[in-house]
N, C-alpha and C positions, 0 to 999 in steps of 0.2 A: 482166185477161186472162180470156177465155172459153175454158174447156177442155171439149171434148166427150169424153165417155166412152162407148164402145160395148162391149156385152157381152150375155151371155145373159139372157133374160127368166125363166129358171128356175134361176139360180145358187143353190146352197146350199153349206153347209159352208165349206171353205177359199176357194172362189171368191167367195162372198158376203162372207166376212171380208176378203178382199183388196179388194173393191169398197168396203166400208165404210171401211177404213183409208185408201184412196186418196181417197175423198170427204172424209173428215175432214181430210186433209192439204191438199186443195184449198181447203176452207172456212177452215182456219186461216191459209192464205196469202192470204186475202181475194180469191181468184179466184172467178169464177162457174163453176159446174158446169152443163153442158148435157148432157142424155141423153134417151133415149127415153120417159121419164116413167112407165113401167109397173113391173112386178115384177122380181124377181131382182137382177141387177147394178145395174139402174137404181134400184130402191128402196133397196138396201143403200148405194150410194154417196150417194144423196140424203139418207138418214138421217144418215150420217156427216158430210156437208157441213153440214147444218142444225144438228146438235148442236155443230159447231165454230163456229157463228155465220155460216155462209156462205149464199149465195143459189143456188137451184137452178131451172133452167128445164127443164121437161119438155116434150117435143115428141111429140104424138100425132097420130092420124088421126081426123077427124070421123066419128062414128057407126060406128067400126070397132073391134072387139075383137081386137087383135093379139097378146094373150097370154092366158094361162089365166084371169086375173082379169077382163079386159074393162074395167077402170077404171084411171085414172091413180093413182099411189101418193100417199099423204097428205103426203109430205115435200117435194113441189114447192112452191116459192115462187110460181111462175108457170107456167101451162100454155099452150102454143101449139098449136092444132089446125090441121092441114093437110088439104087435100082428099083426098090420096092418098099412097102410099108414096114416090113420086118427090119430091113437094114436101116430105115429111117429111125425107128424106135431105138435100135441098138446105138445109133450115133447120138441120139438125144440123151441117152443114159450114160454116155461117156462124159461124166461131169462129177462135181463134188457134192452137189446138193440138188434135190428136186422139190419144187413147189408146185402144187396143183390148185388151180382155180376152177370154178364150175365150167363144165363143158358138156359134150355129147358123147356119142359112142366112141369116137376116135380118142377123145381125152380119157375116157374110161379104160380103153385098151392100153394107152400109154401109162396111166396111173397104176393099173394092175401089174404091168411089166416092171415098173419102177419098184413097186411094193415087193414083188418076188425077188428082185435084185437086192433090195434091202434085207430081206429075210436070209438070202444067201450070203450076206456080209459084204456085198460089193458097194453099197451105198449107206449113208446114215439114214435114220428114219425119214420117210417121205412126209412132207408138210402139206396137209390138206387144209384149205381155207374156205370158211363159210358154212352156213347152215345146211345147204344142199348136200355137201360132202359129209358133214357130220351126220346128217340124217341117213345117208347111204351107209355109213359105217355102223350106225345104230341098227339099221335093218339087217345088214349082213351078220351082225353079232346076235341079235334076237332070234334070227332064223337059222342059226348055226351053220352059216356058210364059211366061217373061218374059225380056226383054232385060237384059243385065248392068247397063246404066246405070239401069234402073228400081229396082234394089236400093238405089241411093243415096237413095231417097226413103222408106226404111223404116229405123227404128232398132229393134233387138231388145234385149229385156231379159228376164232369167231370172225376175225377180220384181218385184212392185210396190215393194218396198223399194229397188230400184236406181234408181227414177225420181227425178229432181230436178224439183221443182215450184216 
């Protein structure tokens, strides 16, 4: 199974620890981890996956520094470079499952793209982890930014420990 993990390129502390633990669980379960390939959540999850003997696919953009390091992290087993952000997101969504940890505007773009793909029937419900993302979904619901039936395509989890991989 290919599991795409989305999250912050500048995750530190508990967020990086959660990404590492999740990557380690993905690798130990012999699933393939796919992520953005750069720093933060991506590097932490990739390191955990590789340390557990897993395989990591990092997806970047040709000639484009999209995070503060400007280079892919050293824990990727394979790197796929795409021409632009749209092609990068499309590649990230070529997977069996999407898990989203807290992030910024890039993570939100990827999350909403995954959500639309789930609504279209191309992915199972997208897994959102943590109070920040739960709060975002609550805000979107309360302010009528989404239709009730669209919530069926999201699964909410308070913590990484609640996820069954």
